[in-house]
N, C-alpha and C positions, 0 to 999 in steps of 0.2 A: 438639453433638448431631447425630447422623446423621438425615437425613430419608429415609425409604424411600417411593418413589412409583412408580406405573406410568408409565414413560416414554412409552409409546404413547398412553395416555389423556391425559397432560399435553399432548403435542403436538397431539392431536386438538382439545383445548380452545383451544389457541393458534390453530389454523387456523380454528376456528369463530368466534373473536373477529375474526380478520382478514376473514373472509367477511362477517360481520355488519356490520362497519364499512366494507366495500368498500375495504380497504387492500390494495394489490397487494404481491406478494412483493418487487418491486424497491424500492418505497418502504420496506417493512419492513426490507429489507437495509440501506438507507442509515441508517435510524433506529437500528438495533442494531449495525451494523458486522459483521453475520454475512452471509457470502456467500449469494447466491441458491441456489447448488448445495447448500450445507449444508442450507438450509431444505427443498429438494426431497428430499434424502436423509433428513432427519429425519421427513418426512411418512411415509416407509415404515418407518423403523427406530425412531422415537421420539427425543426429545431426549436427547443423550448423558449429560448430568450436570446437577446442580442449579445450578451456576454459570451455565451457558448459559440455563437456565430463568429464573434471576433477571434476566438481561439482557433477555430477552424480556418478562418480567412488568413490569419497570420501564418499558420502552418503551410498553407498553400501559396503563400506570398502573393496574395491578391487583396485588393482593398475591400472593405466590408460592403461598400455601396455597389460593388460588382454583383453581390448576392441579393442585396435589398432592392436594387433598381431594376428597371425593365430592360434587360439586356437581351437582344435577340440572339437566336441560335448562331448565325454566322459570326457575330461579334464575339460570342462566347468561345467558339472554336478558335478564333484568331488570338484571343488573349491567352487561352489555355496553351496553345502551341508556342506562344512567345515566351512562356514561363517554364516550359518543359525542361530545357537544358539546365536551368538553375536549381532544379529540385532533384533530389536523389530518388529516382524512380524505383530502383531496386530496394532502397531502404536497408536496414540492418538484416543480416541473415538470421531469420527467426530460429533456425535450428541451433544457433549459438546461445540461445537464452532459455533459462528455466523460469517457470511461472510459479511464484510463491504466494499462497493465499493469505490475505489479511482478513482476520475474523472480527466480528462485531464486538465480542466481549472485551471490555477494557481490562488491563492489568492494573492492580492497585498498588501504587507506591505511596500509600497513605494508610488509613485505618481499615481498608478492606471493604468499605461500603460500596460495593459495585452492583450494577444490575446484572441480570443473568441471561442477557441476549447471547445467542450463538449464531453460527452460520457464517458463510463467507461473504464479505462485502465487495471485495475486488481482488485483483491479482497484481503483483509487482514483478517486473522482469529483472532477473539477475544473470550475469554472464556465467555460463557453465564452467568456463575456465577458472573463474574466481572461486566458485564453489568447490571445484576439485582442489585448487591450491589451498583452500581453507579446510579441506577434509570434511565437507558438508554434502549431504544428499538432499536434493530438492524435495523428495518425498517426506522428509522429516522436519521440514521447516514451517514455522507459522509466524505471521506478523501480527502484532497487537499494539494498541495504543496504551501508553502508560498514564494513569491518572494519579495525581498527588505528588508530594515532595519528599517522601521518606528516603529516596535514593539520591537526592540532590547532594553534590553537584554532578555525580556520574550520570544520572538520568534525571531529566527535567520533566515537569508536567507537560503532557501531550506529546512527548517523544514517541516515535514508533520503534518498537523493539522486535527483533527477530530471535526466536528461540529454536534450538535443536531439540525436538521432543524425544529423540532417541537417546540423548545424553542425560540420564537421570541419576548418575552416580555422583553424590555430593563430594566436592573437593574444595578444600579451604581456599578462600579468597575469590572463588568464582561466584557469579551471580546467576540465580535460577528463578524460573517460574515455579511457584509453590502453591499447593492447595493446603490451607491451614484453617481448620474449623469452618469449612464450607466457604472460605474466601479465597480468591485468586490474588496472590501477592507476588511481588518481585523483591527478592532479598539476596544478600550476600551470605554465603556460608562462612561462619566465623571459625578461625583456627583454634586448635587446642582440644584436649580430651574432655569428653562430656558424656552424660547419660543419654544424650540425644543429639539431634542435629540443631545446632544453634544458628538462628537466622538473624543477621545483623543488618540494620539500616545504615546507609552511609551518612544520613542526617542524624546527628546525635540527639536531636529532640524527640526521636522515636525510640521505643523500647526494644530490647532483644526479645525474640520469641523462640520457642523450641518445638521441634517435632520429636516426639518420644515413641517408643515401641507401643505404648498404650494408646497414644493418640492416632497412630497409624492404623491400629486395629479398630478402635472405637469410632473415630471420625473420618477415617480414610484419608488422613493427612499424607501428603506425598510430595516428592520432587517431581515436577512434570517436564522440565527441560532446561537447558543451559542457555543463557544469553550469549549470542554470537555477533550481534550487529545492532547499531542504533542509528536512527535518522532523526534529524532535527530541522525544523523550519525556523528561519531567522527573519 
């Protein structure tokens, strides 16, 4: 059944709840997974659809019809107040988190037939204590989506990979983000002596490839960063 509602009124009620509970946009962004920029935009244009409204309503522990129905201000204040104690007003300590950018450009775990989009699509929060423990600096980290199956089963199609772009020294058995013949690839550095850097897929159906001194000069082939983390949706 379709539910018709005033998108601007619904968003106004969301904002009123946030202000009443003293919940910042950043905390709400973390709670919902909705970017702060989208929240700012929706303040002006209204919530875009019912599914996004459901996400926000669930985070605020309020029924969707609270935002879609005609709830008068006194009733709004009453419901908001009744839910305040059950919601973590302070939220996480933002200073404890680092914000790692996720870029548009996909990494190819296939034949390297990628598009060339770049730029940041969104940010992901990581605890600074975990980064320190892992000897990682937030300024050197990039998140990218992996396309293809050449690194299966270690990396699966559409996995999100995080690379340390400051770590470009190839070491055997580590996995790296690589530029090879104008393609962005993710490959494992193979052990053993060689005239170049041998890049091995984990999927044996894909061939070995090599970065040589000549290719580094002629095609600007290079190791761009080491894989340090993988996320997967199930």
